[in-house]
C-alpha positions in Angstrom: -46.5 103.4 -106.0 -48.7 105.8 -108.4 -45.8 108.4 -109.0 -44.7 106.1 -112.5 -48.4 105.4 -113.0 -49.3 106.7 -116.4 -51.9 109.8 -116.5 -55.2 109.6 -117.5 -55.6 111.3 -121.1 -59.0 112.1 -122.8 -57.7 110.9 -126.2 -58.2 107.2 -124.6 -62.1 107.9 -124.8 -62.1 109.7 -128.4 -64.2 108.1 -130.4 -63.9 108.0 -135.0 -66.5 110.2 -136.9 -67.7 106.6 -138.3 -68.0 105.3 -134.3 -70.3 108.2 -133.6 -72.1 107.0 -136.3 -72.4 103.8 -135.8 -73.5 104.7 -132.0 -76.3 106.6 -133.4 -77.7 103.3 -135.3 -77.2 101.4 -132.1 -78.9 103.8 -129.3 -81.8 103.6 -132.2 -82.0 99.7 -131.9 -81.8 100.0 -128.1 -84.5 102.3 -128.1 -86.5 99.8 -130.2 -85.8 97.1 -128.3 -86.9 98.7 -124.8 -90.2 100.1 -126.2 -90.6 96.0 -127.0 -89.2 94.7 -123.7 -91.6 94.4 -121.9 -93.3 91.9 -123.9 -89.9 90.3 -125.2 -89.5 89.5 -121.4 -93.4 89.1 -119.8 -92.9 91.4 -117.8 -95.7 94.2 -116.8 -92.7 97.0 -117.1 -90.1 98.1 -119.5 -86.5 96.7 -119.2 -82.9 97.5 -120.0 -81.6 96.0 -122.7 -78.7 94.2 -120.9 -78.5 92.4 -117.1 -82.5 92.8 -117.6 -82.7 90.2 -114.3 -82.7 91.4 -111.3 -81.9 89.0 -108.2 -81.8 91.1 -105.9 -81.5 94.1 -104.5 -79.6 94.8 -101.6 -77.9 97.8 -99.1 -73.9 97.5 -98.7 -71.1 98.9 -96.6 -67.9 99.8 -98.5 -64.9 99.0 -95.6 -62.3 101.1 -96.3 -58.7 99.0 -95.7 -56.9 100.6 -92.5 -53.5 100.2 -94.2 -54.5 101.5 -97.8 -51.2 103.4 -99.2 -51.3 107.0 -98.1 -51.3 108.4 -101.6 -54.6 106.6 -102.1 -56.3 108.2 -99.0 -57.5 111.4 -100.2 -60.0 109.3 -103.0 -61.4 107.4 -99.6 -62.0 110.1 -97.0 -64.3 108.2 -94.1 -64.6 105.1 -93.0 -66.6 103.1 -94.7 -69.5 104.0 -97.2 -73.3 103.5 -98.1 -73.7 101.0 -100.9 -76.5 99.9 -102.9 -75.8 97.0 -104.9 -78.2 94.9 -108.0 -77.1 91.7 -109.0 -78.3 90.7 -112.4 -78.3 88.2 -115.2 -76.3 89.8 -118.3 -79.2 88.4 -121.0 -80.9 90.7 -122.8 -84.5 88.6 -121.8 -85.8 87.7 -118.8 -85.8 84.2 -119.3 -88.4 82.5 -117.3 -88.2 78.5 -115.9 -85.4 78.1 -117.9 -81.5 77.7 -115.8 -79.5 80.9 -116.3 -76.8 81.5 -118.6 -74.2 82.2 -115.7 -72.9 85.3 -116.8 -73.7 87.7 -113.9 -73.8 91.1 -112.8 -72.7 93.0 -109.7 -73.6 96.8 -109.7 -72.5 99.1 -107.2 -74.0 102.0 -106.6 -71.2 104.2 -103.6 -72.9 106.9 -101.8 -71.9 109.7 -99.1 -73.8 110.4 -96.3 -76.9 112.0 -97.8 -77.9 108.8 -100.6 -76.0 111.4 -103.2 -73.7 109.1 -105.8 -70.2 109.4 -105.4 -69.3 106.7 -108.0 -71.2 103.9 -109.9 -69.4 100.5 -111.0 -71.0 98.0 -113.3 -69.0 94.6 -112.3 -69.6 91.4 -113.7 -67.8 87.6 -113.2 -65.9 87.5 -116.5 -62.5 89.7 -116.5 -62.5 90.4 -120.5 -64.2 91.4 -123.0 -63.7 89.6 -126.8 -64.4 92.9 -128.9 -61.5 95.7 -128.9 -63.1 97.5 -132.1 -65.6 100.4 -131.2 -66.7 99.6 -134.6 -67.3 95.9 -134.6 -68.9 96.1 -131.4 -71.9 98.6 -132.3 -72.5 96.8 -135.2 -72.9 93.7 -133.8 -74.6 94.8 -130.8 -77.5 96.8 -133.4 -77.9 93.4 -134.9 -78.6 92.0 -131.9 -81.1 94.4 -130.6 -82.9 94.7 -134.4 -82.6 90.3 -133.8 -84.9 90.3 -131.0 -87.5 92.6 -132.2 -87.7 90.3 -134.8 -85.9 92.1 -137.8 -84.4 89.1 -139.2 -82.6 91.0 -142.0 -79.9 91.9 -139.5 -78.9 87.9 -139.2 -76.5 88.1 -141.5 -74.6 91.2 -140.8 -73.9 89.5 -137.4 -72.6 86.3 -138.5 -70.5 88.9 -140.7 -69.5 91.0 -138.1 -69.1 88.0 -135.9 -66.5 86.2 -138.3 -64.3 89.5 -138.7 -64.2 89.7 -134.8 -63.2 86.1 -133.9 -59.4 86.4 -134.0 -59.8 88.9 -130.6 -61.4 85.5 -129.5 -58.7 83.3 -130.0 -56.1 84.6 -127.4 -54.1 83.0 -124.9 -55.6 85.2 -122.0 -59.0 85.6 -123.3 -58.9 81.3 -123.7 -57.5 80.6 -120.4 -60.1 82.7 -118.7 -62.8 81.1 -121.1 -61.6 77.5 -119.6 -62.0 79.0 -116.2 -65.1 79.9 -116.3 -66.3 77.0 -118.1 -65.2 74.7 -115.0 -67.2 77.3 -112.5 -69.7 77.2 -114.9 -72.5 75.6 -112.2 -70.8 77.8 -108.7 -72.6 79.7 -106.6 -73.0 83.2 -108.3 -72.2 84.7 -104.8 -68.7 82.4 -105.0 -67.3 84.5 -108.3 -65.0 86.9 -108.4 -66.2 90.1 -110.1 -64.6 92.7 -112.7 -64.7 95.9 -114.0 -63.5 94.5 -117.6 -63.1 98.3 -118.5 -61.0 100.5 -116.8 -62.2 103.7 -114.4 -60.2 107.3 -112.9 -58.7 106.8 -109.8 -57.9 110.8 -110.1 -55.6 111.0 -112.7 -54.2 107.1 -112.3 -56.4 104.7 -114.3 -57.3 101.4 -112.7 -59.4 98.5 -113.1 -61.1 96.7 -110.3 -61.6 93.4 -109.1 -63.7 91.7 -106.0 -62.9 89.1 -104.5 -65.7 87.0 -102.2 -64.9 85.6 -98.5 -65.9 82.3 -97.3 -68.6 81.5 -99.7 -69.4 78.0 -100.4 -69.5 77.4 -103.9 -71.9 74.8 -103.9 -74.7 76.6 -101.8 -77.7 75.3 -103.2 -76.3 73.8 -106.6 -79.5 72.9 -107.8 -81.8 75.7 -106.7 -83.0 78.8 -108.6 -80.2 81.3 -108.2 -83.2 84.2 -106.9 -84.5 81.6 -104.4 -80.7 80.5 -103.5 -79.8 84.4 -103.1 -82.7 84.6 -100.6 -82.2 82.0 -98.7 -77.8 82.8 -98.6 -78.6 86.2 -97.1 -81.5 85.3 -94.9 -78.5 83.2 -91.9 -75.7 85.1 -94.0 -73.6 88.2 -94.2 -71.5 88.5 -97.5 -68.1 89.8 -97.6 -65.9 90.6 -100.5 -62.2 92.3 -100.8 -61.6 94.9 -102.9 -58.6 95.2 -105.1 -57.2 97.5 -107.4 -54.8 97.7 -110.6 -52.6 101.3 -111.7 -52.0 101.6 -114.9 -48.1 101.8 -115.7 -47.5 101.5 -119.2 -50.4 100.9 -122.1 -47.8 97.8 -123.6 -48.6 95.5 -120.1 -51.6 97.2 -119.1 -53.3 98.4 -122.0 -56.4 100.9 -121.8 -58.4 100.0 -125.3 -57.8 96.4 -125.8 -60.0 94.1 -123.0 -59.9 90.6 -124.0 -55.9 90.6 -122.2 -55.3 90.5 -118.4 -53.4 93.2 -117.2 -49.7 92.4 -116.0 -46.5 93.4 -114.3 -49.3 95.7 -111.9 -49.9 94.1 -108.6 -53.2 94.0 -106.8 -54.1 96.2 -104.5 -56.6 95.8 -101.6 -58.4 99.1 -100.6 -61.1 98.1 -98.8 -63.7 95.3 -98.7 -67.9 94.7 -99.4 -70.5 93.7 -96.6 -73.9 92.6 -97.0 -75.2 91.6 -94.0 -78.1 88.7 -93.9 -81.7 89.7 -93.9 -80.9 93.0 -95.6 -82.2 92.3 -98.9 -84.9 95.0 -100.8 -87.8 94.1 -102.9 -86.5 93.6 -106.1 -89.9 94.1 -107.7 -90.3 98.1 -106.7 -90.7 100.2 -109.2 -87.9 102.0 -107.7 -85.3 99.2 -107.4 -86.0 97.9 -111.4 -84.9 102.0 -111.9 -82.3 102.5 -110.7 -79.4 103.2 -112.7 -75.5 102.3 -112.2 -74.2 104.0 -115.3 -70.2 105.0 -114.3 -70.6 108.3 -115.8 -72.8 109.2 -113.3 -69.8 109.3 -111.0 -67.5 112.1 -109.8 -65.1 113.0 -112.6 -62.4 111.3 -111.2 -64.1 108.0 -110.7 -65.2 108.0 -114.6 -64.7 105.3 -116.9 -61.8 105.4 -119.7 -61.6 104.2 -123.0 -63.5 103.6 -126.1 -65.6 100.8 -125.2 -66.6 102.1 -122.2 -67.3 105.5 -123.6 -69.8 104.3 -125.6 -71.6 103.4 -121.9 -72.2 106.9 -121.3 -74.9 107.6 -125.0 -76.4 103.3 -124.3 -77.2 104.2 -120.5 -78.4 107.3 -121.2 -80.6 106.2 -124.5 -82.3 103.1 -122.2 -83.1 104.6 -118.9 -84.9 107.3 -120.7 -86.3 105.4 -123.0 -87.6 102.7 -119.9 -88.1 105.6 -117.4 -91.0 107.2 -120.5 -92.6 103.6 -120.7 -92.9 102.4 -117.0 -94.3 106.1 -116.4 -96.8 105.7 -118.3 -97.3 102.3 -117.3 -97.6 103.8 -113.8 -95.5 100.3 -112.9 -95.4 99.5 -109.6 
């Protein structure tokens, strides 16, 4: 199965000099945003600059599939692994008294028996990313951060960059998923599939990840606030989801740095299940839980992200986390 897989090469991750300069500018905009985030979201602590709103935090288990292919077994050397999971909303601000846009996050921290991190996987409920150009993405993200902190001069550059990037929105694969997403937009958060979007290493192989929930009612408490609906669900229900991977065999069918198309000609391989037991939710407002990091570059080397857009996460997660830590320690947020 993996004999014909394309092997990881660090060339997939390399940024140009221009992209590195834009990344430094973007990091400054992230730090500025986080420094003002408590007033922007009207909360007594500094927030993340994406996925700011926490719905629930919970422990879980990753149970390895008994029929996993032999060549993958070295990466999954136990029957099960401990997890820490954070469900979130992708918005940069914590919106209150409004219906949340249904862009959800399912961040997973996989741990060993001593609770040391093995791997972090920030997953989302939409499988594709519309912008393939690293430069365009950095300029857009920088302008958005600046707009949120009332730097209105960033509005025109943002519009220009969005127009330049717009052709990548009109790819058949991307449009198909947009229409599917619109149809599901009112579904219960736990009924969505969740995806890695970007690519990750599995040893020298490169993979994408998909979670598929088992027997979750998409109409569960449809008119209830998302956080309250999740709390109610977990009071009386376990949650289970199958975990699948796709393996990269060739760049044409499974591109690494083109994130607005689905991979084809790579079958889904079941590697296990995630289980969250009922009545196991942690307090999402505790400082320890708000300060959790799911930076995928804090994973073991053979589980780390691959690709140029993914590469940006290392620096942007770090600056966001460093700024939050500095501010929240000063605030003595509890």
